[in-house]
N, C-alpha and C positions, 0 to 999 in steps of 0.2 A: 567544504563544498557537500547540496545537499545534491540527493539523487532520488525520482519520483519511481514508486515502483510500478507506477502505467509509462506504459509504451508500447510500441511498434516496428517492427520490422520486415522489410517483406525484398527477399532477394529471388532472382533467375537467373539461369543459367541454358547453355546449351551443350546436351555432350552426344557424338556420333548424331543419331536419328529422334533425341529427345528431348522435350523441354523441361527443365526440374524447376519446379519454383517452390519456394519456401516464404512463410508467413508465422511469427512469432508475434502474440498475443499478451503483454502482463498485467495486472491488476494487482491492487494491494491484497497481502494474505501476512496473518503472523509469523509463518514458514513457507517454506518452498512447497508447491503444490504443482506437478506437473502432468498434462493430458498432452499425447500423443496421438497423429491424426499418421500416418505414415503407411506407403505400400509396404506389401510382405517381403519385396524382393530389398529391401532398405531393414528389416528389423531386426538381421546382425548387427548391423550399427548403431541402436538406439543405445544402447548402453555408454560406447564414447558419445553420442549428443549428449546423454545425464549428465555425463562428465562438465562437458564443457558449460552446461547452463548450469549445474552448481557452481563453478569457478567464476563466471561473468556477471550471472545475474543473482546470487546471490540468494533470495528470497522473492515471493510474491507466487499469484497462480497466473500459469504461465503457462499457455494454449500454442503445441507446435504443428503446424498444419503440409504435409510435402505432399505433394502434387508433380505426377508424373505427365506426359502427354507426348503423343510418337507425330512427329512433325511429317513422316512421311506420307501416314495414314495405314500404319502397320498396327496391328493388333496382338496381344498375345492369347486372347480369346477365341478357340476354332471352336468349330463344328465336330460332335463327338459324334462322326456316322456312322458309325456299328450301332453303336445305343440307337440312331434314328432308323436305322435299316429293322433293330430287332423291332420295334415299335411298331414299325409299319406292319412288320410279319405276324405280328401277335394279334394285332388290330384287323389283317386279312384275315387271322383263323376265327375270329368272331362274326364277319363282315365282309363282302366281299364288295368292296364300296372304289369310288375309283381313285386311286394311287396320288392324286395330288391333295385329294379333300383328307388324304388317310397324313399325306406328309403335314397338311398344317394341323392337322392333331396330334401330331408325334412331337411335333416343336415345341410343344405347349408344355409338355411332360419334363416330369425331373432327368435332368442328368444330362440335358443335351448338348450341353455348352460347359466346355473343359478350357481352363488355364495353365498354360504351358508355362514352368517356372525358370522364371529368368534368371540367368547367372550375372553379377553382379561384377565386371574385371576390376584390379585395384586403381586404374588410371578414374572408371567410373565414380570409387569410393573415396577418392582423394580430390574429385571435383567437385561432390556432395558436402565432403567437411567442409573444406573451402569455401565454398558459397554459405553454406550452416556459420562458420563463425564471419563473416563477413556482417551476415542477416544480426547476430547477435548483438555486432559491434553497433548497428542501425539503430535496435534497439535502446541498446549503451546510448547514445548520443540524441535520440527521442527523450530518456529518462533525464537526461542532462539539461534539454532545454527548459522540462518540465520543472525541474532543479533550481534553478533561475530564475521562474515564475514565484513558486513555492517562498524562495528564497527572501524574495521581495516583499511578499506578504508577510511572511516573520518580521521582518526586518519595523515595518509601518506598525504591526501589530503592540510588537518591542517598544517602539517608540512611546507608544501610545500609554502601554502601563507606566513605564518609566515616568511620563510627564505627568500620569493621575498619583504614581507613587510621592512623586516633588511635591504636587498639590496637598495630598496627604499631611508630607511634613511640614509644610509650611501653617497648615490651619491645626497641628497639635498642641502646642501650644495654648494657645486659644478653649482649645478640649478639655486642657489639663486644668487650666484657671474655672473655668465654668464647671467643672467638677468640682473643684473646691468649693467655689463659689454657694455651689447648691448643697455641697456637704454641710459648709460654714453655715448657711441659711436654715437648713432645718435645725439644728442643735441650738440654734437661737429659740427657736420655735417653742423647744421643750422647754425653756426658761429654765434649766438645771445647773449646781456648779459641778463642774467636771475638773477632774484632774488633769493640768495643762498638757505637764508629759505622756498622761496614759492617752489623753488626745491625739498629742503629735505621732506618739507611734501607732495610733491603727488610722490615724490621716494617711500618713505612710504608707501603711500596710494595703489600706483601701486603693489609694494612688496605685502604687504597684500593680494593683490586680489589672489597671489598665493602662499600664504601661506598654508601648508597643515599639520601645527601641530596637529590640532584638530582631522584632519581624522585620522593619523598615530593613536594617541591616542585612538579614540574610535575602529578602526579597531582592534587594539590588545585588546582593551577589551573585541571586539564580540567574538575572539575565543577564550579567557579562559574564556566565558560564556556555549559559544559552548560545552567545552571540561567539564565546571562544568554538564549542562546539562546530557549530555551524561554517567557520571558518578554516576545520581542520581538511586536509587534503581524503580521507576518508570518511563517506557518510555513515553518521548511527543516528536511526530510527529510534533507535530503544532509547539509547541514553539521551536524546531529547523529550521522550515521552514520561521517562523520570524524572527530569528538570520542571518538568510541566507540571508533576504532579507535586512537587516539593513548592512549586511559586503558589498552587491552587493552596497547597495547606498554608502556606502564611496571610496570602488573601482573606481567608477564612476565618482565618486570627483575628487578624486587626478588625476583620468585621466584630466579629464577636464582642472585641472589647473596644469598637468604637465610641459605642453609649456616645454617638453626635449625628446628628440627620448629615448634615453635610460632608462627613468622613465618609457616612455609612454610603450615602449617595457614589461617591469615589469608587468602592468597593466595589459595587453594582458592575458599575462600568469597566470595572478591571476585573472581573469575574466575564463579562460578557467577552471580551478580547481575549483571554485565556481561553474559553470554549471554543473560539475560533481555530486559534492556535490547535487546540488537543483535534479537534478534525481534522485539518489539513496534516497535523502529523500522522495519520493513519493513512497515508500514500508516499509518507517518506522511509527508505531503503531503509 
């Protein structure tokens, strides 16, 4: 099972006279990268929320936003009347103007508003934590849906590489024959007497340098292993990334040993499919 690191979840609930909204967005990242935007009254719960994220989302760039609205028009921000009156008195000492005009000036000065610190009771904390947990589940469901699409894409790419590998295997005998004929033709042009035993030994050594039997077998094994990891119950994007790297090494080696235009063309096509796999693996959890 593959999970994407791209996900989104939103949850809303009402508690007393408050409407609480939570939004969680996730993007790909090598490690966990958390960014919290939450009202001051919920800061004490941040460590618990982080622990829930580490457990359920594992890694990724994660943005958490918590919004609180007072549904009955109440506000925790009030005018600091003492400060405003002090400003008016000081302004009057400077200039005996109209009180209304002085009030307009005073409310623009610092510290005329104060926010009462709201106490969060245990029931509100429980409601928030339950909503947060449900929102994370929505994020994971989004990740699963994205993972299904990624799995389909990987399967198509792997099938394409597998078919190209079969095409390589099919033309390999012809390639060996052509390399042998080319070498013999070059020797005939030299018109030299050579030791046949030594010639056979050198020919075998030369052909072994271009032998891709091991690479073909290893690449086929890597393709099977990639499928095996995708079907496991737990996602493992990093392991899939390592397998893709090994696939790239085998494909590159086949290309360097090819010495055959048709095979090199197949290698280029395999590289193209593999690059598309690697790009998508950046989003796999």
